C-alpha positions as CSV (number, residue, x, y, z in Angstrom):
1,M,-11.7,8.0,12.8
2,G,-10.2,5.0,15.2
3,E,-12.5,2.0,13.9
4,F,-11.0,0.1,11.4
5,W,-12.9,-2.0,8.9
6,P,-12.1,-5.7,9.0
7,V,-11.6,-7.2,5.4
8,R,-12.1,-11.3,4.8
9,D,-10.1,-11.8,1.8
10,A,-7.2,-9.1,1.2
11,L,-6.6,-10.1,-2.7
12,A,-10.5,-9.4,-3.1
13,Y,-10.9,-6.2,-1.4
14,L,-7.7,-4.8,-3.4
15,A,-8.8,-6.1,-6.8
16,G,-9.7,-3.0,-9.1
17,S,-8.3,0.6,-9.7
18,W,-7.7,2.8,-7.0
19,R,-7.0,6.8,-6.9
20,V,-3.8,7.3,-5.0
21,E,-2.3,10.5,-3.4
22,R,0.8,9.8,-0.9
23,T,2.6,12.7,0.6
24,V,6.4,12.0,1.5
25,R,8.0,14.2,4.4
26,D,11.7,14.2,5.3
27,R,11.6,14.3,8.7
28,A,15.7,15.5,9.0
29,S,15.6,18.2,6.4
30,G,11.7,19.1,6.3
31,D,11.3,18.5,2.8
32,E,8.0,17.2,1.7
33,G,7.2,15.7,-1.8
34,R,3.8,14.4,-3.2
35,F,2.8,11.6,-5.5
36,E,-0.7,11.4,-7.3
37,G,-1.7,8.7,-9.4
38,T,-3.4,5.2,-10.2
39,T,-3.0,2.1,-8.6
40,I,-4.1,-1.2,-10.4
41,F,-4.5,-4.8,-9.0
42,G,-5.4,-6.7,-11.7
43,P,-4.9,-10.8,-11.8
44,L,-1.5,-12.6,-12.3
45,A,-2.1,-15.3,-14.4
46,E,-0.3,-17.8,-11.6
47,G,-3.0,-16.6,-9.1
48,G,-2.8,-13.0,-6.8
49,L,-2.7,-9.4,-8.2
50,L,-0.4,-7.7,-10.1
51,H,-0.3,-4.2,-7.9
52,H,1.0,-1.2,-10.8
53,E,1.0,2.0,-9.6
54,S,1.8,5.2,-11.9
55,G,1.7,8.7,-11.3
56,T,4.1,12.4,-10.9
57,F,5.9,12.4,-7.8
58,T,7.1,16.2,-7.1
59,W,10.3,16.7,-5.1
60,R,11.4,19.8,-4.2
61,G,9.4,21.7,-7.0
62,V,10.4,19.4,-9.8
63,S,7.8,16.7,-11.4
64,R,8.6,13.9,-13.0
65,P,6.4,10.1,-13.9
66,A,7.1,7.7,-11.2
67,E,5.8,4.3,-10.9
68,R,6.2,0.6,-9.3
69,T,5.4,-3.0,-9.6
70,L,4.9,-5.3,-6.5
71,R,3.4,-8.6,-6.6
72,F,0.3,-9.6,-4.1
73,L,0.4,-13.2,-4.1
74,P,-1.8,-15.6,-2.1
75,G,-0.6,-15.8,2.0
76,P,-0.2,-18.9,4.0
77,V,-3.4,-18.0,5.8
78,P,-6.9,-17.6,3.4
79,G,-7.4,-14.1,2.9
80,T,-3.9,-12.7,3.8
81,V,-0.8,-11.5,1.2
82,D,2.7,-12.5,0.4
83,V,3.7,-8.9,-0.9
84,R,7.1,-9.3,-3.0
85,F,9.0,-6.9,-5.1
86,A,8.2,-7.2,-9.2
87,D,11.5,-9.8,-9.0
88,G,9.8,-11.7,-6.3
89,R,12.3,-10.6,-3.4
90,P,9.9,-10.9,-0.2
91,F,8.7,-7.2,0.8
92,H,6.1,-7.7,3.7
93,D,3.3,-9.6,4.6
94,L,-0.7,-8.3,4.6
95,D,-3.5,-9.3,7.0
96,L,-6.7,-7.1,6.9
97,A,-9.0,-9.1,9.0
98,T,-8.8,-6.7,11.8
99,G,-8.9,-4.0,9.1
100,R,-5.1,-2.9,10.4
101,H,-2.0,-4.5,10.3
102,V,1.5,-3.8,10.7
103,A,4.3,-5.0,8.8
104,D,8.2,-4.3,8.9
105,H,11.1,-4.4,6.4
106,P,14.3,-4.1,6.7
107,C,16.4,-3.0,4.3
108,A,20.0,-2.6,4.8
109,A,20.8,-0.5,7.7
110,D,17.1,0.8,7.1
111,L,13.9,-0.1,8.7
112,Y,10.5,0.6,7.1
113,R,7.2,0.2,9.5
114,G,4.1,0.3,7.3
115,E,1.1,0.6,8.9
116,F,-2.0,-0.2,6.9
117,T,-5.9,0.4,7.9
118,V,-8.8,0.0,6.0
119,R,-11.7,2.8,6.6
120,D,-14.5,1.2,4.7
121,A,-15.6,-0.6,1.5
122,D,-13.6,2.3,-0.8
123,R,-11.0,3.8,1.2
124,W,-7.8,2.6,2.9
125,R,-4.4,4.1,3.8
126,T,-0.5,3.2,4.3
127,V,1.6,5.3,6.4
128,W,5.2,3.8,6.1
129,R,7.7,5.2,8.6
130,V,11.4,4.6,7.0
131,G,14.5,4.9,9.7
132,G,17.9,4.2,9.8
133,P,21.2,6.8,9.7
134,A,20.8,8.1,6.4
135,K,17.1,8.2,6.5
136,D,14.1,9.7,8.6
137,L,11.0,9.4,6.1
138,L,7.1,9.4,6.7
139,L,5.1,8.4,3.4
140,T,1.3,8.4,3.6
141,T,-0.9,7.3,1.1
142,E,-4.5,7.5,0.7
143,Y,-6.1,5.1,-1.6
144,V,-10.1,5.9,-2.9
145,R,-11.4,2.9,-4.6
146,E,-12.1,4.1,-8.9
147,T,-15.5,2.3,-8.9
148,A,-17.5,2.0,-5.8
149,G,-18.7,-0.8,-4.5
150,R,-17.0,-3.9,-5.6
151,A,-15.5,-5.1,-2.3
152,G,-19.1,-4.6,-0.3
153,Q,-19.0,-8.3,0.3
154,A,-15.1,-8.4,1.5
155,R,-16.3,-7.4,5.1
156,E,-16.8,-9.6,8.0
157,G,-20.2,-9.2,9.2
């Protein structure tokens, strides 16, 4: 499972609808939560993709609706992405040319370190480690394309 799947154009690869399963583990308390839902990467008028995630988050036995929106804009190098929060603030960069990317996002006293790995044309994963004075979290998200085969042309080769 150590092999990564290179992606020439991250925006082209991500476009479409993905089934999402995320585990959230608080490594300090041992509590675990789970998110299940869908992420849709749809076109933005100015270029790039609007990432909208929605589903159900369960934490300490309580389930509630959850959603978030991000903007995936063309990065400074062709095929890369500049990921921004919905309000335009910078989040992280993304380059899947090797099939793996690590990005950092400092947030107040916390550091978010994300590892992105592409498994194949229809599966990718993120692992965010969040550390700081009050946080010690591990968030692992599996993405599976809802309509298979769309990104076959995105592979290097």
